[in-house]
C-alpha positions, 0 to 999 in steps of 0.5 A, spaced: 461 594 876 459 598 883 466 600 885 466 607 882 459 609 884 460 606 891 467 610 892 463 616 891 458 615 897 458 619 903 459 615 910 452 614 912 450 612 905 456 607 904 454 604 911 447 603 909 449 600 902 454 595 906 448 592 910 444 590 904 450 584 903 448 581 910 447 576 912 444 573 906 451 573 903 454 568 907 451 563 903 455 564 897 461 561 901 458 554 900 459 555 892 466 558 893 468 552 897 465 547 893 468 550 887 475 550 890 474 542 892 471 541 885 478 544 882 482 539 887 478 533 884 479 535 877 486 536 878 487 530 881 484 526 875 487 530 870 494 527 867 500 530 869 503 530 863 498 534 859 497 542 858 490 541 861 493 539 868 497 546 868 491 550 866 487 546 872 493 548 877 492 555 875 485 555 876 486 552 883 491 557 885 486 562 882 481 560 887 485 559 893 488 566 892 481 568 892 479 565 898 486 568 901 484 575 899 477 574 903 480 571 909 486 575 910 483 582 907 476 582 906 473 578 912 476 582 918 473 589 914 466 585 914 466 584 921 467 591 922 461 593 917 456 588 921 458 591 928 451 593 931 447 589 925 442 584 928 445 577 925 442 570 925 445 565 929 449 563 922 451 570 921 454 571 928 458 565 928 461 566 921 463 573 922 466 571 929 470 566 926 477 568 926 476 574 931 482 572 935 487 578 936 484 582 930 481 589 932 485 594 928 480 595 924 476 599 929 481 604 929 481 606 922 478 611 918 472 609 914 474 611 908 481 606 909 476 600 910 471 602 904 477 602 900 480 595 903 473 592 902 472 595 895 479 593 892 479 586 895 473 585 891 476 587 885 482 582 887 478 577 888 474 578 881 481 578 878 483 571 881 476 568 879 476 571 872 483 567 871 481 561 874 475 561 870 479 563 863 484 557 865 478 552 866 475 555 859 481 553 856 481 546 859 474 545 856 475 548 849 477 543 843 483 547 842 487 545 849 
């Protein structure tokens, strides 16, 4: 919902806005990991011959895709946004994860990084929505 408004911000306002997310947002990763693990358990417990199995598989693949987008697209840009920000021990460790061989973000124009970050969140929202709808269908009485 904030996508159009954030794209209109100038560099200084966008940087200030990005810092609102840190370091508190790192706590959300626990919920995403738990949701993915729960989907795996649900898939294992669902009979293979049922439509519920295939819908649960779609949900799991959506969650895995959402995680992949984060770690390969969003996370490297997150590290760029938090440069110079005072982070706690947990936040510093989290953003240091996966830093080997990935410094190309530093040389990019801030608008390219902004667009990459914003569009990656749109992609993650789509993946999460597909997963959510698939699971809603599984639990609905018509499935």
